[in-house]
C-alpha positions as CSV (number, residue, x, y, z in Angstrom):
1,M,72.8,6.9,8.6
2,H,70.7,7.5,5.5
3,V,67.6,8.0,7.7
4,R,69.4,10.6,9.9
5,T,70.5,12.6,6.8
6,L,67.0,12.5,5.4
7,T,65.3,13.7,8.7
8,G,68.0,16.3,9.1
9,G,67.3,17.6,5.6
10,L,63.6,17.7,6.3
11,A,64.1,19.7,9.5
12,A,66.3,22.2,7.6
13,A,63.7,22.5,4.9
14,C,61.0,23.2,7.5
15,L,63.1,25.9,9.2
16,M,63.8,27.5,5.8
17,S,60.1,27.6,5.0
18,L,59.4,29.1,8.4
19,A,62.1,31.8,7.8
20,L,60.7,32.6,4.4
21,A,57.2,32.9,5.9
22,G,58.4,35.7,8.1
23,G,58.9,33.5,11.2
24,Q,55.4,32.3,11.3
25,A,54.2,28.9,10.3
26,A,52.3,29.0,7.1
27,A,49.0,27.1,7.3
28,A,47.6,25.2,4.4
29,P,44.6,27.1,3.0
30,H,41.3,25.9,4.4
31,T,39.0,24.3,1.9
32,P,35.5,24.1,3.1
33,K,33.7,20.8,2.5
34,A,31.3,21.0,-0.3
35,A,27.6,20.9,0.7
36,P,25.8,17.7,-0.4
37,A,24.2,18.1,-3.7
38,A,20.5,18.8,-3.7
39,R,18.2,15.8,-4.3
40,V,16.6,16.4,-7.6
41,L,12.9,15.5,-7.9
42,T,11.2,15.7,-11.2
43,Y,7.5,16.7,-11.7
44,D,5.2,16.2,-14.6
45,A,2.6,19.0,-14.8
46,G,1.3,17.9,-18.2
47,G,-2.1,17.1,-16.7
48,S,-2.3,20.3,-14.7
49,A,-4.3,22.1,-17.5
50,E,-4.8,25.8,-16.7
51,F,-2.7,25.5,-13.6
52,R,0.6,24.8,-15.3
53,S,2.2,28.1,-14.7
54,A,1.0,28.0,-11.0
55,V,2.6,24.6,-10.6
56,D,5.9,25.8,-12.2
57,R,5.8,28.9,-9.9
58,G,5.1,26.7,-6.8
59,A,8.1,24.5,-7.7
60,A,10.3,27.6,-8.2
61,I,9.3,28.9,-4.8
62,W,10.5,25.7,-3.1
63,N,13.7,25.9,-5.1
64,E,14.3,29.4,-3.9
65,S,13.4,28.4,-0.3
66,V,15.5,25.3,0.4
67,D,18.8,23.8,-0.6
68,A,18.5,20.1,0.0
69,V,16.0,19.4,-2.7
70,E,15.4,20.8,-6.2
71,L,12.1,20.4,-8.2
72,R,12.6,20.2,-12.0
73,P,10.1,19.6,-14.8
74,A,10.6,16.1,-16.1
75,A,12.1,15.7,-19.5
76,A,10.0,14.3,-22.4
77,G,9.7,10.5,-21.8
78,Q,11.2,10.7,-18.3
79,R,9.3,9.1,-15.5
80,A,8.6,11.9,-12.9
81,N,8.7,11.6,-9.1
82,I,5.7,13.8,-8.8
83,R,2.6,13.9,-11.1
84,V,0.4,17.0,-11.0
85,L,-3.2,16.8,-12.2
86,A,-6.1,19.2,-12.4
87,D,-9.6,18.0,-11.4
88,N,-12.9,19.4,-10.2
89,G,-12.5,18.3,-6.5
90,W,-10.6,19.9,-3.6
91,P,-6.8,20.2,-3.8
92,R,-5.0,17.2,-2.3
93,A,-1.8,15.3,-2.3
94,L,-1.3,11.5,-2.4
95,P,2.3,11.1,-1.2
96,G,4.3,8.0,-1.9
97,T,7.7,7.7,-0.5
98,L,9.4,10.9,0.5
99,G,9.6,13.1,-2.6
100,S,7.1,11.2,-4.7
101,G,3.4,11.1,-5.3
102,T,0.5,12.8,-7.0
103,V,-0.8,16.3,-6.5
104,Y,-4.3,17.4,-7.5
105,I,-5.0,21.1,-8.1
106,G,-8.7,21.0,-7.4
107,R,-10.9,23.6,-9.2
108,Q,-13.3,23.6,-6.2
109,A,-10.9,25.6,-4.1
110,V,-10.0,27.9,-7.1
111,D,-13.7,28.5,-7.7
112,E,-14.0,29.5,-4.1
113,G,-11.3,32.1,-4.5
114,Y,-8.1,30.4,-3.2
115,D,-4.8,31.3,-4.9
116,T,-3.5,28.8,-7.4
117,V,0.2,29.4,-6.6
118,R,-0.4,29.0,-2.9
119,I,-2.3,25.8,-3.6
120,S,0.5,24.4,-5.8
121,A,3.2,25.3,-3.3
122,H,1.2,23.9,-0.4
123,E,0.4,20.6,-2.1
124,L,4.1,20.2,-3.2
125,G,4.9,20.8,0.5
126,H,3.1,17.5,1.3
127,I,5.2,15.6,-1.2
128,L,8.3,17.1,0.5
129,G,7.1,15.6,3.8
130,L,5.1,18.4,5.4
131,P,1.8,17.9,7.2
132,D,-1.1,20.3,7.3
133,R,-0.9,22.9,10.2
134,K,-4.5,23.7,10.7
135,P,-5.7,26.1,11.9
136,G,-3.0,28.4,11.0
137,P,-2.1,31.9,9.9
138,C,-1.3,33.1,6.4
139,T,2.4,33.1,7.2
140,S,2.2,29.3,7.4
141,L,2.1,27.8,3.9
142,M,0.9,24.5,5.4
143,S,-2.1,26.2,7.1
144,G,-3.8,25.7,3.8
145,S,-7.4,26.8,3.5
146,T,-7.7,27.8,7.1
147,A,-5.8,31.1,6.3
148,G,-8.8,32.1,4.1
149,T,-9.2,33.1,0.5
150,A,-7.5,36.5,1.1
151,C,-4.3,34.7,1.9
152,T,-2.1,34.5,-1.2
153,N,1.3,33.8,0.5
154,P,2.9,30.9,-1.4
155,Y,6.1,30.9,0.7
156,P,7.0,28.4,3.4
157,N,7.9,29.9,6.8
158,S,11.2,29.2,8.5
159,A,10.0,26.1,10.3
160,E,8.6,24.6,7.1
161,K,11.8,25.3,5.3
162,A,13.8,23.7,8.1
163,Q,11.7,20.6,8.1
164,V,12.2,20.1,4.4
165,E,15.9,20.6,4.8
166,R,15.9,18.0,7.6
167,N,13.8,15.6,5.5
168,F,16.0,15.7,2.5
169,G,19.3,16.4,4.2
170,G,18.7,13.1,6.0
171,A,17.7,11.4,2.7
172,L,21.1,12.3,1.3
173,T,22.7,10.3,4.0
174,G,20.2,7.5,4.1
175,R,18.1,8.8,7.0
176,A,14.9,9.5,5.3
177,P,11.8,9.9,7.4
178,A,9.2,7.1,7.2
179,A,7.1,7.2,4.1
180,R,3.5,8.4,4.2
181,A,0.9,6.9,1.8
182,E,-2.3,8.6,3.1
183,A,-4.1,11.2,1.1
184,I,-3.8,14.7,2.4
185,V,-6.9,16.7,1.6
186,D,-6.8,20.4,2.1
């Protein structure tokens, strides 16, 4: 008898709520699921010499372009995921596991007239899991040097952005692509 009174009371309360809502059932507000947090990768550009601002700008371009990963300068004393160095050779990346490795901003390409911000963004793209796309147009960041010295576009195209989103969206759920350890020389 107690159960019957309780269910009857609940039914009455529901009808009263329906009447107060103007005869229509009031739906609970929809709360969208929060997007997974970006995977934060730190970089140490302390060894990038005269290219420090180009490295910072290249990282900022990736941060503007994708949501699944964020590149931040490493704090003092913090071990960085990515080390960036300047040398006299050709620019290259030595990726470790996805999101880690060493980038060299080679002065040889700069001396030949290639844009430092494009070089930085391109080499960081390798650390984010992107391969070279040679030959390629200037609209493809990963076309690297094949776009020529006149190309100063430091922005990834939609396919490159989507690949990084997939690479790191998967990493957030444990589905990271296989690691690449080979040097990528551009």
